[in-house]
C-alpha positions in Angstrom: -131.5 -19.5 23.8 -131.7 -15.9 22.8 -134.7 -14.3 21.2 -132.9 -14.3 17.8 -133.0 -18.1 17.8 -135.9 -20.5 17.8 -136.4 -22.8 20.7 -134.0 -25.7 21.3 -135.6 -29.0 20.4 -135.1 -32.5 21.5 -136.1 -36.0 20.3 -138.4 -38.0 22.6 -138.7 -41.7 22.5 -141.1 -43.3 25.0 -142.1 -47.0 25.4 -144.3 -49.1 27.7 -147.0 -51.7 28.0 -149.6 -51.7 25.4 -152.2 -51.6 28.1 -151.0 -48.1 29.1 -151.5 -46.5 25.6 -154.7 -44.8 26.6 -153.1 -43.3 29.7 -150.1 -42.1 27.8 -152.2 -40.5 25.1 -154.3 -38.7 27.8 -151.1 -37.4 29.5 -149.7 -36.2 26.2 -152.9 -34.5 25.4 -152.9 -32.5 28.6 -149.2 -31.7 28.3 -149.7 -30.3 24.8 -145.9 -30.6 24.4 -145.1 -33.4 21.9 -144.9 -33.0 18.1 -145.6 -36.6 17.2 -143.6 -38.2 14.4 -146.1 -40.5 12.8 -145.0 -44.1 12.6 -144.3 -45.3 9.1 -144.9 -49.0 9.7 -141.4 -50.1 8.5 -140.1 -51.8 11.7 -140.4 -55.5 12.0 -142.7 -56.6 14.9 -144.5 -53.3 15.1 -147.6 -52.0 13.3 -149.9 -49.0 13.5 -152.2 -48.8 16.4 -156.0 -49.0 16.1 -158.3 -46.1 16.9 -160.7 -46.3 19.8 -164.2 -47.8 19.3 -165.9 -44.3 19.6 -163.7 -42.8 16.9 -166.1 -43.7 14.1 -169.1 -42.2 15.9 -167.2 -39.0 16.9 -165.9 -38.7 13.3 -169.4 -38.7 11.8 -170.6 -36.2 14.3 -167.5 -34.1 13.6 -168.2 -34.2 9.9 -171.7 -33.0 10.4 -170.6 -30.2 12.8 -168.0 -29.0 10.2 -170.7 -29.0 7.6 -173.0 -27.0 9.9 -170.2 -24.5 10.7 -169.6 -24.0 6.9 -173.3 -23.0 6.6 -173.6 -20.4 9.3 -171.9 -17.1 10.0 -171.0 -16.9 13.7 -168.6 -14.9 15.8 -166.3 -16.6 18.3 -167.3 -16.2 22.0 -165.7 -13.3 23.9 -164.6 -15.6 26.7 -163.6 -19.2 27.1 -166.6 -21.5 27.3 -167.0 -24.1 30.0 -166.1 -27.6 28.8 -168.8 -29.2 30.9 -171.4 -26.9 29.5 -170.3 -27.6 25.9 -170.4 -31.4 26.5 -173.8 -31.1 28.0 -175.0 -29.4 24.8 -173.4 -32.1 22.7 -175.3 -34.7 24.7 -178.7 -33.0 24.5 -180.0 -30.6 21.8 -177.0 -29.7 19.6 -177.1 -32.9 17.5 -180.8 -32.5 16.6 -180.3 -28.8 15.9 -177.4 -29.6 13.6 -179.6 -32.1 11.7 -182.4 -29.5 11.4 -179.9 -26.9 10.1 -178.4 -29.3 7.5 -181.9 -30.3 6.4 -182.9 -26.7 6.0 -179.7 -25.9 4.1 -180.3 -28.9 1.8 -183.8 -27.7 1.1 -182.5 -24.1 0.5 -180.1 -25.5 -2.1 -182.9 -27.3 -3.8 -185.1 -24.2 -3.8 -182.3 -22.1 -5.3 -181.8 -24.7 -8.0 -185.5 -24.8 -8.8 -185.7 -21.0 -8.9 -182.7 -20.9 -11.2 -184.3 -23.6 -13.5 -187.6 -21.8 -13.6 -186.0 -18.5 -14.3 -184.1 -20.1 -17.2 -187.3 -21.6 -18.5 -189.1 -18.3 -18.1 -186.4 -16.5 -20.1 -186.8 -19.0 -23.0 -190.6 -18.7 -22.9 -190.5 -15.0 -22.9 -188.3 -15.2 -26.0 -190.6 -17.5 -28.0 -194.0 -16.1 -26.8 -194.1 -13.4 -29.5 -194.3 -16.2 -32.1 -197.9 -16.9 -30.8 -197.4 -20.6 -31.1 -198.1 -23.2 -28.4 -195.0 -24.8 -26.9 -196.0 -28.3 -28.0 -196.3 -27.1 -31.6 -192.6 -26.1 -31.9 -191.2 -29.6 -32.0 -191.9 -33.3 -32.0 -193.0 -34.0 -35.5 -192.3 -37.2 -37.5 -191.8 -35.8 -41.0 -191.1 -32.2 -40.2 -187.9 -30.6 -38.7 -188.3 -27.3 -36.8 -185.7 -24.6 -36.3 -186.4 -22.1 -33.5 -183.9 -19.5 -32.6 -182.4 -16.1 -33.0 -181.2 -14.5 -36.2 -179.5 -11.3 -37.3 -182.1 -10.3 -39.8 -185.5 -11.9 -40.3 -185.6 -10.8 -44.0 -183.9 -14.1 -44.8 -187.3 -15.8 -44.8 -187.9 -14.3 -48.2 -185.2 -16.6 -49.5 -186.7 -19.8 -48.0 -188.1 -22.4 -50.5 -191.9 -22.6 -50.8 -192.0 -25.9 -48.9 -191.0 -24.0 -45.7 -193.4 -22.5 -43.1 -192.0 -19.7 -41.0 -193.1 -17.5 -38.1 -191.1 -14.5 -37.0 -191.1 -11.8 -34.3 -189.0 -8.7 -34.0 -188.4 -6.3 -31.2 -185.7 -3.7 -30.5 -183.2 -6.2 -29.2 -183.9 -9.7 -30.5 -185.3 -11.3 -33.6 -186.8 -14.8 -33.1 -187.8 -17.1 -35.9 -189.5 -20.6 -36.2 -189.0 -22.4 -39.4 -190.7 -25.8 -40.3 -189.6 -27.9 -43.3 -190.0 -31.4 -44.5 -187.1 -33.6 -43.2 -186.2 -35.0 -46.6 -185.3 -31.5 -48.0 -183.2 -30.2 -45.1 -180.2 -29.5 -47.4 -182.1 -26.6 -49.0 -182.6 -24.6 -45.8 -179.3 -25.2 -43.9 -177.1 -22.8 -45.9 -179.7 -20.0 -45.7 -180.0 -20.4 -41.9 -176.2 -20.3 -41.6 -176.0 -17.0 -43.6 -178.7 -15.4 -41.4 -176.7 -16.0 -38.2 -179.2 -18.5 -36.9 -178.6 -19.5 -33.2 -180.9 -22.2 -31.9 -182.6 -21.9 -28.5 -183.3 -24.8 -26.2 -187.0 -25.5 -26.3 -188.9 -25.8 -23.0 -191.1 -28.8 -22.1 -194.8 -28.4 -21.6 -197.9 -27.8 -23.6 -200.1 -24.8 -24.4 -199.7 -21.1 -24.7 -196.3 -19.7 -23.5 -198.0 -16.8 -21.8 -200.1 -19.1 -19.7 -197.1 -21.2 -18.8 -195.2 -18.0 -17.9 -198.0 -17.0 -15.5 -197.8 -20.4 -13.9 -194.0 -20.2 -13.6 -194.2 -16.7 -12.0 -196.6 -18.1 -9.4 -194.3 -21.0 -8.7 -191.3 -18.7 -8.4 -193.2 -16.4 -6.0 -194.0 -19.4 -3.8 -190.4 -20.6 -3.9 -189.1 -17.1 -3.1 -191.3 -17.0 0.0 -189.9 -20.4 1.1 -186.4 -19.2 0.4 -186.9 -16.2 2.5 -188.2 -18.3 5.4 -185.3 -20.7 5.1 -182.7 -17.9 5.0 -184.4 -16.3 8.0 -184.2 -19.7 9.8 -180.5 -20.0 9.1 -179.8 -16.5 10.3 -181.8 -17.1 13.5 -180.0 -20.4 14.0 -176.6 -18.7 13.6 -177.6 -16.0 16.2 -178.9 -18.5 18.7 -176.5 -21.4 18.3 -173.5 -20.2 16.4 -171.2 -19.7 19.3 -172.0 -23.0 21.0 -171.6 -24.8 17.6 -168.1 -23.5 17.3 -167.3 -24.6 20.8 -168.8 -28.1 20.2 -166.7 -28.3 17.0 -163.5 -27.7 19.1 -164.5 -30.3 21.6 -165.3 -32.9 18.9 -161.9 -32.2 17.2 -160.2 -32.7 20.5 -162.0 -36.0 21.1 -161.4 -37.2 17.6 -157.7 -36.4 17.8 -157.4 -38.4 21.1 -159.4 -41.4 19.8 -157.4 -41.6 16.6 -154.0 -41.0 18.2 -153.1 -44.7 18.4 -152.8 -44.9 14.6 -149.8 -42.5 14.8 -147.7 -44.7 17.1 -146.0 -48.0 16.8 -147.5 -51.0 18.7 -146.5 -54.6 19.0 -148.4 -57.4 20.6 -147.5 -56.2 24.1 -145.8 -52.8 23.8 -145.9 -49.4 22.2 -143.3 -46.8 21.1 -144.0 -43.1 20.7 -141.6 -40.9 18.8 -141.6 -37.1 18.5 -140.1 -33.7 19.1 -140.3 -31.6 22.3 -139.0 -28.2 23.5 -136.0 -28.8 25.7 -137.2 -26.2 28.1 -140.1 -28.6 29.0 -138.0 -31.8 29.0 -138.1 -32.4 32.8 -141.9 -31.7 33.0 -142.6 -34.2 30.2 -140.4 -36.9 31.6 -141.9 -36.6 35.1 -145.4 -36.8 33.6 -144.7 -39.8 31.5 -142.7 -41.9 34.0 -145.9 -43.1 35.7 -147.3 -44.7 32.5 -144.1 -45.5 30.5 -141.4 -48.0 31.2 -138.8 -46.0 29.2 -138.6 -42.3 28.4 -135.6 -40.6 26.8 -135.3 -37.0 25.5 -132.1 -36.2 23.6 -131.1 -32.6 22.6 -131.0 -32.3 18.9 -127.6 -31.5 17.4 -127.1 -30.5 13.8 -124.6 -32.5 11.9 -121.9 -30.3 10.5 -122.7 -29.0 7.0 -126.3 -30.4 7.1 -128.1 -27.9 9.2 -130.8 -25.6 7.8 -131.1 -27.2 4.4 -133.3 -25.6 1.7 -136.1 -27.1 -0.3 -133.8 -27.7 -3.2 -131.3 -29.7 -1.2 -132.2 -33.3 -2.2 -128.9 -34.7 -0.7 -129.8 -33.7 2.8 -130.4 -36.7 5.1 -130.5 -35.4 8.6 -134.1 -35.2 9.8 -134.7 -31.7 11.2 -136.9 -30.8 14.1 -140.0 -28.6 13.8 -139.6 -24.9 14.7 -141.1 -23.4 17.8 -140.8 -19.6 18.4 -139.4 -18.2 21.6 -141.9 -16.8 24.1 -142.6 -13.2 23.1 -144.7 -10.4 24.2 -144.1 -7.1 22.4 -142.6 -8.6 19.2 -145.1 -11.5 18.9 -147.3 -9.8 16.2 -144.2 -9.8 13.9 -144.5 -13.6 13.9 -147.3 -13.0 11.4 -144.7 -11.7 9.0 -142.3 -14.5 9.6 -145.0 -17.2 9.1 -146.0 -15.4 5.8 -142.6 -16.4 4.4 -142.1 -19.7 6.3 -140.4 -20.5 9.5 -136.6 -20.4 9.6 -134.7 -23.6 9.4 -133.5 -25.0 12.7 -130.4 -23.3 14.1 -130.8 -20.3 11.8 -131.5 -16.8 12.9 -135.2 -16.0 13.5 -135.8 -12.6 11.9 -138.9 -11.8 14.0 -137.2 -9.6 16.6 -135.3 -7.6 13.9 -138.5 -7.0 12.0 -140.1 -5.7 15.2 -137.6 -2.8 14.9 -137.1 -2.3 11.2 -140.6 -3.0 9.8 -142.4 -0.2 11.6 -139.5 2.2 10.9 -139.7 1.5 7.1 -143.5 1.8 7.2 -143.4 5.0 9.2 -140.8 6.5 6.9 -143.1 5.9 3.9 -146.5 7.0 5.3 -145.2 9.5 7.9 -148.3 11.5 8.7 -149.6 12.2 12.2 -153.2 12.1 11.2 -152.9 8.8 9.4 -150.8 7.4 12.3 -153.6 8.2 14.7 -156.3 6.7 12.5 -154.2 3.5 12.0 -153.6 3.1 15.7 -157.3 3.7 16.3 -158.1 0.9 13.9 -155.7 -1.4 15.7 -157.2 -0.6 19.1 -160.7 -1.3 17.7 -159.6 -4.7 16.4 -158.0 -5.5 19.8 -161.2 -4.5 21.6 -163.3 -6.8 19.3 -160.8 -9.7 19.2 -162.1 -11.4 22.4 -160.2 -14.7 22.5 -159.3 -14.6 18.8 -155.5 -14.5 18.9 -155.2 -13.7 15.2 -157.3 -10.5 15.5 -155.5 -9.5 18.6 -152.1 -9.8 16.9 -153.3 -8.0 13.8 -154.6 -5.1 16.0 -151.2 -4.9 17.8 -149.4 -4.9 14.4 -151.6 -2.0 13.3 -150.8 -0.1 16.5 -147.1 -0.6 15.9 -147.0 0.7 12.4 -149.5 3.4 13.3 -147.3 4.6 16.1 -144.3 4.7 13.8 -146.3 6.7 11.3 -147.2 9.1 14.1 -143.6 9.5 15.1 -142.4 10.1 11.6 -145.3 12.4 10.9 -144.1 14.5 13.8 -140.5 14.4 12.4 -141.8 15.4 8.9 -144.2 17.9 10.5 -147.1 16.6 8.4 -150.8 16.2 9.3 -153.4 14.9 6.8 -151.3 16.0 3.9 -150.5 19.5 5.2 -147.1 20.7 6.2 -147.3 22.3 9.6 -144.4 24.7 8.7 -145.3 25.4 5.1 -143.2 28.3 3.8 -145.4 30.9 2.1 -148.7 29.1 2.8 -150.2 28.7 6.2 -152.5 25.7 6.2 -155.0 24.5 8.9 -152.4 22.3 10.5 -150.3 25.3 11.4 -151.9 25.4 14.8 -150.0 22.2 15.6 -146.8 24.2 15.6 -147.3 24.4 19.4 -146.1 20.8 19.5 -142.6 21.9 18.4 -139.9 24.1 19.9 -140.7 27.8 19.4 -137.4 28.8 17.9 -138.0 27.6 14.3 -136.1 29.4 11.6 -137.4 30.8 8.3 -137.1 27.4 6.7 -139.2 25.7 9.3 -136.2 24.1 11.0 -135.6 24.0 14.7 -132.4 21.9 14.2 -130.2 21.6 11.2 -127.1 19.3 11.6 -125.2 18.7 8.4 -122.8 15.7 8.1 -120.7 16.8 5.2 -118.8 13.5 4.8 -122.1 11.6 4.2 -123.7 14.4 2.1 -126.6 14.5 4.6 -128.3 17.3 6.5 -130.3 16.0 9.5 -132.9 18.6 10.2 -135.9 18.8 12.5 -138.6 19.1 11.4 -137.5 17.1 8.3 -139.5 18.6 5.4 -139.6 15.8 2.8 -141.8 17.4 0.2 -140.9 21.1 0.1 -138.5 22.3 -2.5 -134.9 22.4 -1.3 -134.8 26.1 -1.9 -137.6 26.4 0.7 -135.9 24.4 3.4 -137.0 21.0 2.0 -135.0 17.8 2.7 -136.1 15.6 -0.2 -132.6 15.0 -1.5 -131.4 14.1 2.0 -134.2 11.6 2.3 -133.2 9.9 -1.0 -129.5 9.7 0.1 -130.6 8.4 3.6 -132.7 5.7 1.9 -129.7 4.5 0.0 -127.6 4.4 3.2 -130.3 2.5 5.0 -130.4 0.0 2.1 -126.7 -0.6 2.3 -126.8 -1.1 6.1 -129.9 -3.4 6.0 -128.5 -5.6 3.2 -125.1 -5.8 4.8 -126.7 -6.8 8.1 -128.5 -9.6 6.3 -125.2 -10.8 4.8 -123.7 -10.8 8.3 -126.5 -13.1 9.5 -126.0 -15.4 6.6 -122.2 -15.4 7.3 -123.0 -16.5 10.9 -125.4 -19.2 9.8 -123.0 -20.8 7.3 -120.1 -20.5 9.8 -122.0 -22.5 12.4 -124.4 -24.7 10.4 -123.2 -24.8 6.8 -124.7 -23.9 3.5 -126.8 -26.9 2.9 -124.4 -28.3 0.3 -121.9 -29.8 2.6 -119.8 -26.7 3.2 -119.3 -25.3 6.7 -116.9 -23.1 8.6 -115.1 -19.8 8.1 -113.8 -20.4 4.5 -117.2 -21.5 3.3 -118.9 -18.5 4.9 -116.2 -16.2 3.5 -116.9 -17.3 -0.1 -120.7 -17.7 0.3 -121.4 -14.4 2.1 -118.2 -12.7 2.6 -117.7 -12.2 -1.1 -121.0 -10.4 -1.2 -120.0 -8.2 1.8 -116.8 -7.3 0.0 -118.7 -6.6 -3.2 -121.1 -4.4 -1.3 -118.3 -2.4 0.4 -116.4 -2.1 -2.8 -119.4 -0.9 -4.7 -120.1 1.7 -2.0 -116.6 3.0 -2.1 -116.7 3.2 -5.9 -120.1 5.0 -5.9 -119.0 7.3 -3.1 -115.8 8.2 -4.9 -117.6 8.8 -8.2 -120.9 10.4 -7.0 -120.1 11.4 -3.4 -120.3 14.8 -1.9 -117.6 17.4 -2.6 -117.2 19.6 0.5 -113.5 20.1 0.0 -112.9 16.4 0.7 -111.0 14.3 -1.7 -113.2 11.3 -2.2 -111.8 10.2 -5.7 -109.2 8.1 -4.0 -111.9 5.6 -3.2 -112.4 4.7 -6.8 -109.3 2.5 -7.0 -109.8 0.5 -3.8 -113.5 0.2 -4.6 -112.7 -1.2 -8.1 -110.2 -3.6 -6.6 -112.7 -4.9 -4.1 -115.5 -5.3 -6.7 -113.2 -7.2 -9.0 -111.8 -9.4 -6.2 -115.3 -10.2 -4.9 -116.4 -11.1 -8.5 -113.6 -13.6 -8.7 -114.6 -15.0 -5.3 -118.1 -15.4 -6.7 -116.8 -17.4 -9.6 -115.1 -19.8 -7.2 -118.2 -20.0 -5.0 -120.4 -20.9 -7.9 -117.9 -23.6 -9.0 -116.9 -25.1 -5.7 -120.1 -24.9 -3.6 -122.8 -24.9 -6.2 -121.3 -27.0 -9.0 -121.6 -24.5 -11.8 -119.1 -25.3 -14.5 -116.3 -22.7 -14.9 -117.0 -21.5 -18.4 -120.6 -20.7 -17.3 -119.7 -19.1 -13.9 -117.2 -16.7 -15.5 -120.1 -15.0 -17.2 -122.7 -15.7 -14.5 -120.7 -14.2 -11.6 -120.5 -10.6 -13.0 -124.2 -10.7 -13.8 -125.0 -11.8 -10.2 -122.6 -9.2 -8.9 -124.4 -6.4 -10.7 -127.6 -7.6 -9.1 -126.5 -6.1 -5.7 -126.9 -2.6 -7.2 -130.7 -2.8 -7.7 -131.0 -4.5 -4.3 -129.7 -1.4 -2.6 -131.3 1.1 -4.9 -134.6 -0.7 -4.2 -134.6 1.0 -0.8 -135.2 4.4 -2.5 -138.9 3.4 -2.3 -138.6 4.5 1.3 -138.9 8.1 0.0 -140.8 7.6 -3.2 -143.8 5.8 -1.9 -144.4 8.3 0.9 -144.0 11.3 -1.4 -146.6 10.0 -3.8 -149.0 9.4 -0.9 -148.6 12.9 0.6 -149.0 14.5 -2.8 -152.4 12.8 -3.2 -153.5 14.2 0.1 -152.0 17.6 -0.7 -153.9 17.7 -4.0 -157.2 17.1 -2.1 -156.3 19.8 0.4 -155.5 22.4 -2.3 -158.3 21.6 -4.7 -161.1 20.9 -2.2 -160.3 22.1 1.3 -158.9 25.5 0.4 -161.9 26.4 -1.9 -164.2 25.2 0.9 -162.4 27.5 3.4 -162.7 30.4 0.9 -166.5 29.8 0.5 -166.9 29.6 4.3 -165.1 32.9 4.8 -167.2 34.6 2.1 -170.5 33.3 3.6 -171.3 31.1 0.6 -172.3 27.7 2.0 -174.1 25.9 -0.9 -171.2 24.0 -2.2 -169.4 23.5 1.2 -171.0 20.0 2.0 -170.0 18.7 -1.4 -166.5 20.0 -1.2 -166.2 18.6 2.4 -167.4 15.1 1.3 -165.0 15.2 -1.6 -162.1 16.2 0.6 -163.0 13.5 3.2 -163.1 10.9 0.4 -159.7 11.9 -0.8 -158.3 11.7 2.8 -159.9 8.2 3.3 -158.4 7.1 -0.1 -155.0 8.6 0.8 -155.0 6.8 4.2 -156.2 3.5 2.7 -153.6 3.6 0.0 -151.1 4.7 2.6 -151.8 1.7 4.8 -151.9 -0.8 1.8 -149.0 0.4 -0.4 -146.3 1.0 2.3 -147.1 -2.4 3.8 -146.4 -4.0 0.4 -143.1 -2.2 0.0 -142.0 -2.7 3.6 -142.7 -6.4 3.2 -140.8 -6.5 -0.1 -137.7 -4.8 1.4 -137.7 -7.4 4.2 -138.9 -10.6 2.4 -137.0 -10.0 -0.9 -134.1 -7.6 -0.5 -133.1 -8.5 3.1 -134.1 -12.1 3.7 -132.7 -13.2 0.4 -129.2 -12.6 1.8 -129.5 -15.3 4.4 -133.0 -16.8 5.0 -133.9 -20.4 4.7 -137.7 -20.8 5.1 -137.7 -24.7 5.2 -138.7 -24.9 8.8 -141.8 -26.9 9.8 -144.1 -25.4 12.4 -144.1 -27.1 15.8 -147.6 -28.5 16.3 -147.8 -30.3 19.6 -150.4 -33.0 20.1 -153.0 -32.2 22.7 -155.6 -29.8 24.0 -155.1 -26.3 22.5 -157.8 -24.2 24.1 -159.1 -21.6 21.7 -162.8 -21.3 22.5 -163.2 -23.9 25.2 -161.3 -24.2 28.5 -159.5 -27.5 29.3 -160.8 -29.1 32.5 
């Protein structure tokens, strides 16, 4: 299958003697090719298998290893570890080291809890110590009730009845009071306390002078802090010495546990077993040849979508065909873009995989927005750094490659825009530091900074090189052209998404039972007609006037828009069950929604212009004054201006990487994928040994 489709899948059913279960599981583990469909226990004569005897022991060890891994901070090894070495560690010192680590962590938690409790007690004692009363005198009387707490104003004590005994203390921030009264006349004091804003404090336990207790608490806290420091140092040292091997042991334990508990996922009878699952058809022969020695029956059937039931969405509750999991095609250059596809969800089986398309369009959109040579170089450098530090971490490696892609696109568009760190290389009337980079361009540049200017009058565009996106049009700028170009890109990108949706419905249906050309025509063709009609109308109404008569497009554009709206009414009624009185009003509202979808692509110019203006402001307000001071021999403020300018550049780059990514993702995930994408696919997760940190022997 092509790169625009996911891998073709097949259903495997294998059966054999129950005595061969262990051998079959071991073969499947080494094949790493079967996505097991867990047995549901509903077939008569069959039941779930039982785990191996060692499963409980391995499970306990796995739980402790996971707990230990959550405690430490360790980096993955830079190369695959030897399985025999890791198993040797598991058999010798690692279990005891894990026990020691968990014991120390438990003690550290206890110490932190004790320190927190003592700090809380110290805070209360510090609050009540100015009263000069022993702690045991504040409460615990039979006939007296005490009130100890904070008040807004201690002058309220003058209003207390003579039967009360009060002690007060006042500082710049808090007012503390202790009031004692006979229990049988509490009603006299409660209203007075309420009016004073009285807030009770929790009294500590203990006896004697609060200051003496505070001294004792401070000593205890000091001892506990020393112990805490020793424990934290132990954890840090443990992580440095044993962190990598622990992660490797964890992977081995997870492998072993998966193998030992695998029988509970298959169907077994008194004498036989049956395994059910999904495989990639490209590996069908390899799997059959491997299982024939331990299975009496092996069959792999290519999966075929039942017409009208393929690629159902999450809201399709009437779908009955069980769909296979989704496995991506083998990729090299475009593989980092799978991170984007997985962020949305894998495509439904049989539908177009957008990964290869985003490999082209995502960097282009990002580069159009950021478009600065300096920022492109920095982004690529960050990507190369991540790749160099990734080791065997696949996620880091893909992330680094992704940064290299968008950084390279930023560099290319920066060259097209002739921008470097917020400066225009050909800035009319103002020669900036980046002017020296003009040697990278052809020498015959006109007064507007253009080496090439190629107007396309019918489109209202002027393709120029360099393409000055921020200069005023009067100075050779191309900002208006960039806005118009962004709208055209939006039209093409959305239309392409509708074409993909048309293809998917034509071949696999719409998830509601409809399939074929007529269904595709109403479901997606109506939107394509609406998009074309809207473009013709907008072009005729707003389009360029270079002696061309474009007003004739208004009538056919209007006819297409109205016709497409009627088609949408029928689509809502016939394929989505919306009653006619409702869809008559709903269809025009949905039709209007195509306009903001296309206009949304204007962000391709807007986001970039905002970013470059931030960098330009830093250059004008900080770098230029710094250059003037250097030329005049005044150096005192130069370091401060340079640091400020560097901060602005770092901020502009950071914002430039963050914001264009958000908007490029939105244009793909929302505006484009909404036209066709079904993210209901389940990831293909084969059972077996997946080597991440430890080699498979």
